[in-house]
C-alpha positions as semicolon CSV with decimal commas, in nm:
position;residue;x (nm);y (nm);z (nm)
1;X;2,257;-3,597;-6,132
2;X;2,171;-3,246;-6,016
3;X;2,209;-3,353;-5,653
4;X;2,546;-3,509;-5,729
5;X;2,664;-3,185;-5,889
6;X;2,544;-2,979;-5,591
7;X;2,708;-3,224;-5,350
8;X;3,040;-3,209;-5,537
9;X;3,031;-2,827;-5,542
10;X;2,953;-2,824;-5,170
11;X;3,235;-3,067;-5,087
12;X;3,479;-2,874;-5,304
13;X;3,393;-2,548;-5,129
14;X;3,426;-2,712;-4,785
15;X;3,762;-2,860;-4,887
16;X;3,882;-2,524;-5,025
17;X;3,769;-2,346;-4,711
18;X;3,960;-2,597;-4,498
19;X;4,271;-2,550;-4,710
20;X;4,249;-2,173;-4,676
21;X;4,204;-2,197;-4,298
22;X;4,506;-2,428;-4,277
23;X;4,712;-2,189;-4,491
24;X;4,603;-1,894;-4,276
25;X;4,704;-2,085;-3,962
26;X;5,043;-2,164;-4,120
27;X;5,088;-1,799;-4,216
28;X;5,003;-1,692;-3,861
29;X;5,258;-1,938;-3,723
30;X;5,522;-1,804;-3,963
31;X;5,440;-1,448;-3,859
32;X;5,470;-1,541;-3,492
33;X;5,805;-1,710;-3,557
34;X;5,927;-1,402;-3,745
35;X;5,808;-1,176;-3,466
36;X;5,989;-1,385;-3,204
37;X;6,304;-1,388;-3,417
38;X;6,289;-1,010;-3,461
39;X;6,250;-0,969;-3,085
40;X;6,550;-1,197;-3,027
41;X;6,757;-0,998;-3,276
42;X;6,649;-0,673;-3,112
43;X;6,749;-0,811;-2,770
44;X;7,086;-0,920;-2,909
45;X;7,138;-0,578;-3,064
46;X;7,053;-0,405;-2,736
47;X;7,286;-0,636;-2,541
48;X;7,566;-0,570;-2,788
49;X;7,509;-0,195;-2,769
50;X;7,512;-0,209;-2,388
51;X;7,846;-0,388;-2,400
52;X;7,989;-0,144;-2,653
53;X;7,865;0,158;-2,459
54;X;7,986;0,022;-2,126
55;X;8,335;-0,018;-2,270
56;X;8,335;0,304;-2,472
57;X;8,205;0,519;-2,186
58;X;8,409;0,321;-1,930
59;X;8,106;0,281;-1,704
60;X;8,129;0,133;-1,358
61;X;7,860;-0,125;-1,267
62;X;7,684;0,137;-1,052
63;X;7,686;0,390;-1,335
64;X;7,557;0,129;-1,579
65;X;7,267;0,047;-1,345
66;X;7,163;0,412;-1,345
67;X;7,253;0,508;-1,700
68;X;7,087;0,234;-1,908
69;X;6,735;0,275;-1,763
70;X;6,767;0,650;-1,833
71;X;6,876;0,576;-2,188
72;X;6,595;0,324;-2,239
73;X;6,339;0,583;-2,127
74;X;6,493;0,838;-2,365
75;X;6,485;0,592;-2,657
76;X;6,122;0,502;-2,580
77;X;6,028;0,871;-2,590
78;X;6,215;0,909;-2,922
79;X;6,030;0,611;-3,071
80;X;5,698;0,755;-2,955
81;X;5,773;1,095;-3,113
82;X;5,871;0,924;-3,439
83;X;5,558;0,710;-3,429
84;X;5,337;1,017;-3,384
85;X;5,510;1,181;-3,681
86;X;5,453;0,874;-3,900
87;X;5,087;0,866;-3,799
88;X;5,039;1,234;-3,888
89;X;5,205;1,190;-4,228
90;X;5,007;0,872;-4,287
91;X;4,684;1,065;-4,229
92;X;4,801;1,327;-4,478
93;X;4,872;1,056;-4,734
94;X;4,538;0,888;-4,684
95;X;4,357;1,219;-4,734
96;X;4,542;1,283;-5,060
97;X;4,437;1,011;-5,301
98;X;4,653;1,169;-5,570
99;X;5,024;1,249;-5,513
100;X;4,978;1,595;-5,664
101;X;4,728;1,679;-5,388
102;X;4,962;1,579;-5,102
103;X;5,008;1,868;-4,858
104;X;5,388;1,896;-4,863
105;X;5,398;2,210;-4,650
106;X;5,210;2,042;-4,366
107;X;5,434;1,735;-4,394
108;X;5,741;1,961;-4,368
109;X;5,586;2,131;-4,066
110;X;5,528;1,792;-3,901
111;X;5,885;1,689;-3,976
112;X;6,022;2,009;-3,825
113;X;5,807;1,959;-3,514
114;X;5,937;1,603;-3,478
115;X;6,301;1,709;-3,518
116;X;6,254;1,985;-3,260
117;X;6,098;1,733;-3,023
118;X;6,385;1,489;-3,079
119;X;6,643;1,764;-3,017
120;X;6,464;1,862;-2,694
121;X;6,450;1,498;-2,579
122;X;6,820;1,450;-2,652
123;X;6,911;1,772;-2,473
124;X;6,707;1,673;-2,167
125;X;6,860;1,325;-2,167
126;X;7,215;1,458;-2,187
127;X;7,144;1,710;-1,909
128;X;7,002;1,434;-1,690
129;X;7,322;1,230;-1,725
130;X;7,518;1,486;-1,517
131;X;7,417;1,303;-1,200
132;X;7,545;0,969;-1,336
133;X;7,836;1,033;-1,574
134;X;8,157;1,229;-1,544
135;X;8,218;1,520;-1,779
136;X;8,457;1,307;-1,988
137;X;8,197;1,028;-2,017
138;X;7,929;1,277;-2,116
139;X;8,158;1,419;-2,384
140;X;8,212;1,069;-2,523
141;X;7,836;1,010;-2,513
142;X;7,769;1,327;-2,715
143;X;8,007;1,216;-2,991
144;X;7,932;0,844;-2,969
145;X;7,671;0,837;-3,247
146;X;7,902;1,020;-3,488
147;X;8,185;0,780;-3,403
148;X;7,965;0,474;-3,460
149;X;7,843;0,609;-3,797
150;X;8,200;0,690;-3,900
151;X;8,323;0,341;-3,810
152;X;8,028;0,179;-3,990
153;X;8,098;0,379;-4,306
154;X;8,467;0,288;-4,281
155;X;8,377;-0,084;-4,254
156;X;8,142;-0,051;-4,552
157;X;8,415;0,119;-4,757
158;X;8,659;-0,158;-4,667
159;X;8,408;-0,425;-4,773
160;X;8,346;-0,242;-5,101
161;X;8,717;-0,217;-5,172
162;X;8,767;-0,586;-5,091
163;X;8,485;-0,681;-5,326
164;X;8,625;-0,466;-5,607
165;X;8,970;-0,619;-5,553
166;X;8,821;-0,968;-5,580
167;X;8,634;-0,872;-5,895
168;X;8,952;-0,721;-6,040
169;X;9,139;-1,045;-5,968
170;X;8,864;-1,248;-6,134
171;X;8,873;-1,032;-6,445
172;X;9,248;-1,067;-6,459
173;X;9,224;-1,447;-6,455
174;X;8,969;-1,448;-6,735
175;X;9,205;-1,273;-6,978
């Protein structure tokens, strides 16, 4: 009887271990699928932005061949600077077990350093475009981000107003 109990416990643990390994494998597959999907979405986003920028800046094919690698290098440097900032702040957080002991002044200093680095990178990038873009194209490039944000906020406001109109119509029908 004792051997039967030990055997059943052993088989149950082997079965449970197999189930957990299978679940872990499934989770890994899901993570890989998500990662691939995120990469596809990122590629689509980049392709869309290239199209939008090409039209907005009125780039010739030759200009596009020179400009987009420059821009990619600039964006990679920006991501690296942001990553370094996040790592520094993460170290601060891990040192401070309690929120009240978090070194806010150092975090602000790190943030200021990052913003200065980003401003320098942007300035260098814009200066480097003089050999590729005309003055008019460079002017458009400088104000492009503001324009995109403005248009996005305008679209969001339109969606919000459409939703509130639909809700108003629904409430009207209920009465």
